N, C-alpha and C positions, 0 to 999 in steps of 0.2 A: 634769139631774140626772145623775151617774156611772151606769156599767155596773156593775152590782154583781154580783164575780166570787167570792162566797163563796160556799157553801151552806150551809144552815140551822146545821150544825155549828159555821160560821166559817172551815173550812177553805176553802183554795182547791180551786177547781173544774178538773178536769181536761182538758185539751187538747181539742179534737175531734181525733179521728183524720185526717189527710187523707186528701182524696179516694179513692177506689181501694184505702186499706189497708183490707184485708178486719179483722173484727174489732177494727179499732184496733190491728193491730201495725206497727211502724215498720221501716226498711230500716236503722237503726243500728247498728254494731258495738258489740259491750261494749266498755266499755275496756280495753285492755291486749293485744289482739287484735294491733296494729301497722298499720299501711300496708294499705289495700284493693289486691286484686289489681292492680287497674289500674297504682294508684300505682307500685307496685314496678316494674311492667313498665314503666314510662317509664323512672323513676329509671334500670335498668339499659340501656336505649335509649340512654339519654342518656351512662354509664360506655362505653357501646361507641362509639357513634361520638366522643366525647372519645379513646379509646385509638384510631383508626382512624386521627383526625386527627393526632395525636403520629407512629404510623407512617408514616403516606403525609410527614410535616413529617422526620422524620428520614431516612428514602429518598430524598428531594429532597437533603436539607442532603447526604448520601454521594455523591449522585450528582453534586450540584453539588464537593464538595473533590475526587473523581474527576477529571473533568471540568478541572478547574482546574490540578490538578496535572501531565496529561498536555500540558495545553495548553500549561504553561509548559518542557514540557522540550524544544520543538521549538526546533530553531534559527535564526534570521532572519538569510538573506543578506540585509544591505540595501547591503552591498560593490558585490554583484554588479548587484544594480537601479540602485546610485549610477552607476555605470561605463558598464552599456548603454544609461541615458537620455542621455549626453553621444554615445553614435554612433547616435543612434535615425536619423537619416538613410539611415545607409547597411543599417540591415537591412533586411531581406525583410516586405513586405506579406503579411497574413494572405489568405488566398484565400477558405476556407470557414471562416465566423466561429464556427461551433459546432464543429466539431472541434479536438482540444488536439494539441497534439506539447509531448511533457517531456521533458527531457533528463534519464538516470540516469546519474549519475557512480561509481560503485565506488572511492573513494581507499584509495590503500596506505599512508595517513600512520599512522607509531606513533605519534601524539601522541592524548592521553586518555585517560582508564581504561580498561585491558583493552585496546589497542591492543599496546602494548612488547614484549609474547609473541612476537610474530609478525614479532621482526627486529629490527634497531638500528636505532635512529632514526638518520638521515644530516643533518637539519636540512632537508628536502624534503619535495615529497608530488607521487604520479604520481596520474594515474587509470588504476588498472592494468583497471578493464573500463566500457566507457561506451556508453547503450544508448541510442538514440532509439525514445521509443514514442508510436506515433500511434495514438490516441482517435475512430475513426468519428462523424463529427455525429450520425449516428442512434446512439449506442453498442450497435451490431449487431454492432462485429468491435473488433480492438487488434491491431497490428501492432507489435513489436519490435525493431527493426533494430541489429543489433552494427556499432560501429565499431571495427574493428580498430585496436591501438594501433599496428601499425609501419606503418601507412600514411604513406608519403609526401601533405604534403597545401600551400597556400598558407596559411601564417598572417600573419592582421595585427599592426598594431604594440599591443603589448599593454600595458597599465601594471601594472608589476613591483610587487613587494609595496613594494621600498622607494625608490617614487613616479617611479622611472625608466623610459623607456618604451625595448620589445624592439626590435629593427630586424624588420620584416616580410620577408617572404622562404619559400622553401620548409623545412617543416621536417617530423619526426617527429612525429605525431597525439599522442601523449601528453605530448612534452613541451611543449603546450600549457596543460597545467594545471597545470605544475610554473614554467611562466615567468610565469602571469597570472591561475590559479585556474580558475574554474568561467565567468566573464566571455570572458575571451581564450578557451576552449571554445567558451563558446557561439558567438561571433562567426565563429570559423574554422568551426564547423559548419553556421553559417547564412551562412557566404560559398563554402562548400562547394557546398551542396544546392540554400540557396536556398528553403528550408523556415526560415519564421518559430518560434520556438523559444518556448513559452507559457512555460512553468514549465521550472525546473530541479531537480532533489534531489540531496543528495550523502549517499550511503550510504558508512561506515567499516565495517573488519573486524567488530569488535564487537555494531555494530549489525545485519551479514545473520546472524548465528550466533546474537542473541537470538530474530530474527524463526523462524527454520528450529526454534528450541525452543518459541516460543512455541503453535507448531502441532502438537507430540508428534513431531517430527521428519518425514523426504520419503522415501520408498520407493526404490530404485536398484536395477538390474540390472547384475552386475558379470560379464562375462565369463572374467575373472581378477584374480587376487587382486592386491590392491598395496599395497608399500610403499614410501613414500618418505619418507624421513626430513626432506628438506626441506621438505616440506605437512605433517608431522607427521601420516603418515596411514598407517595402516594396517589396512586390509579384507581379508575373507574373498571369495572369489567367489561369484555367486549372488545373488539377492534378498535385501537386507537394506535395512531402513530407518537412515538417520542422521540423529543428532544437532546441534546447530549448530555446534561445532568441525572433526566429524569434515566437514561440510559445505563449510562453508569450504577446507578442507586438498582435498577433491573438486576443488571449481570451480577451483582455482587452480594445483593439481598441473599439471606441463607434462614430465618427466623421466618418467616410471615409469607414465606413463596414454596409450596409442597410441604414436605415432611421438615424439611431444615437439613436436612444431610449435603455435602460437599459432594457426591455422586450426581443431585439433581440440579447443582448450581453449575455444573459444567456442564450436564446436555443441556438449562438454558442459554450459555452462551453458546453453545454451537448453536443452538436454533439460531439463537440473534445474530449472529455470524454470517449463516447463511440467508437469511433476510436481506445484510447489509450488501455483502455479495450479491445477489441477489439485484437490487437497487441500483446496484455501483452499475451492471450490465445490464441493466431494462432500460434506464433513462441516459441513455451517452454520454457518461462523464467521460468515459477514456476515450471519448471519443470528438469532445466538443472541447476547446480551450478553455472559452468562456468558466466552465461550468467545471473543469479540470483545475484549475488555479488554485480556488479556496479551499480543497478536498488538498493538493500537493502545500499548500501554506500551510494549512492544519497540522498534516502529519509530519513535515519537515521539522517546525517549530516545537517539535514535542519527542523527536526522536534521537535516538543515540545508537548506532552502528556501528559496524566493524568499518576499516578502511576501506572493502571492497564496494560497501554500498553506501557511503558517507557523499554522493553527489548527488544531483537529481537529477542526471542523467541517466546513474544507474537506478533510481526508485522508477523512474518513469521504462527506462526498458525492462524492469520487472514487471509491472503493472500490466505493460503493453502485454508483454508473453503469455497474459492471464486473461488477455480479453476475449481469445476465440473459446476461452476453456467452455465447452456447456454447462449448466449450470449443476444440471446431475452428475459431472463430473468432479464439480470441489464438494467432497468429502466431507463429512466429521465424523470421530471418533475418539474414544478412551483406551488408553494403555489398557488391556485384559487386567485388570487385579480382582482379590477378594479379603475378606479381612484376616488380617496378620492373625499366627498361627498363638503368638503371645500377647496379643492388644487388639481386642478386636475396635477397637476405636482409630486403627488405624492400619492401612493396608501392604499388600504384598503383592508381588504380579503372580499372575494365574497361568500356571504352564502347563499345557506345551503351547496353548495360544498366542502369547506375549512374545516368545522365541518368533513364533512362525510368523507374527506379524512384523517382526523386524526385519527379521529375514526379506521377506516382501519388500519392503524398504529399501532396503537397502540393496536387493538386484533389482529393483525399478519393476516390479513384477506388478501386475495388476491387484488390486486390492477392491473386492467386493462389501459394502458395507449396504446394511438394509436397515430399517426403522424398525426400533423393537417389538410392536404392535404386529409386523411385517413377522415376526421370528415365533412371535406367541400365537399369533392365532394362524399359523398357514396350518396347509393342508403337510400331511406327511411326504406328498411327493415334492412339494417346495422347500420344505425343512430339508429335503437329502441332499436337493441339489444347492442349499444356502449353507451345506455344512460346512465350508471354509469362510463362510461372511463372518462380520462384524457388527457388532451391534450400532447405530448412529445415526445421522441422517444426510442428508444433502442439501444443497442452495436451492434447488428448483423446492423443496417442501417448504422452505422458511419456516415462519411461526403462524402465519394464516393459511396452511395449504396452496 
């Protein structure tokens, strides 16, 4: 028999209240009051999670776009890599595998956007500045060694732009770049020093200017005012911050700064680069992506590198490895040289100092660099202790102390 669900009046009986509902009250909300608070909270959390996900995707997309853009601006020098492979048997073997030797060449070519304003294009290119940068295996020091452009060297036979080969023989160092480009310069340096070049970088005028502007200029201190029309340079005496164009004129000027010698120009370049390194290390550029991006953009847009350094990751890893090098261990010096025996307007290596320096670089041995004033004015005791030291400067000194 079916259970009777009506009362005596024939109406439906009220359902029993659930257990625990005192007085038969229910937890149901009256219709029209909207979702329960718990459901509203979960709905907002879902929207927030969606918004955060979209923001993360947008940020990742922007970061990837910036990365691809910067990466694509680096020029890869495959021709040099190919030429060096053909001469692999004659090249020096690496001695300390974790150390790195990078040849930095400042090209004075007027080709390329922004470079023509620095002079007439004669159809050729020369290495205006050449620096061999040695990074110690432990990344606890970096030594930048300038090679004078007027140094007379033994240059190998090099492949020229028209496919012919030059004649091997004694030549002025900076002619190697104009004759056979980076490959000829690298082979000449390796022949002279016995140091294996692991990577190379070519920077043009515009690239140097942009990198200085990217760090908001570099401070210098001048003992007297400068007015050099050839270098497009007019500066007051005293402490001041140079922008990119002023800095380029400052490191290239010869006629109106000091005695006009190439030696003084190289020393000024070293002091300026020390100030640049000091600023980059001190203002957190390497740790701040917002400040690092303009520097990387300036660098990548004007750099030509070997295939081992032709990506943004390669360059960033290189910069990061230098982040913790103490400023006083970022050292600058010039290859020991003296007036050439046959022409006082040219240089030759000064021995045995030059060979001693090259050996220390090859073997990744510590190199002591002291300012010229310290060597000239030091006591006999300090002179004896610094007998194996080389004249130069470091990033801790800078140009204003």
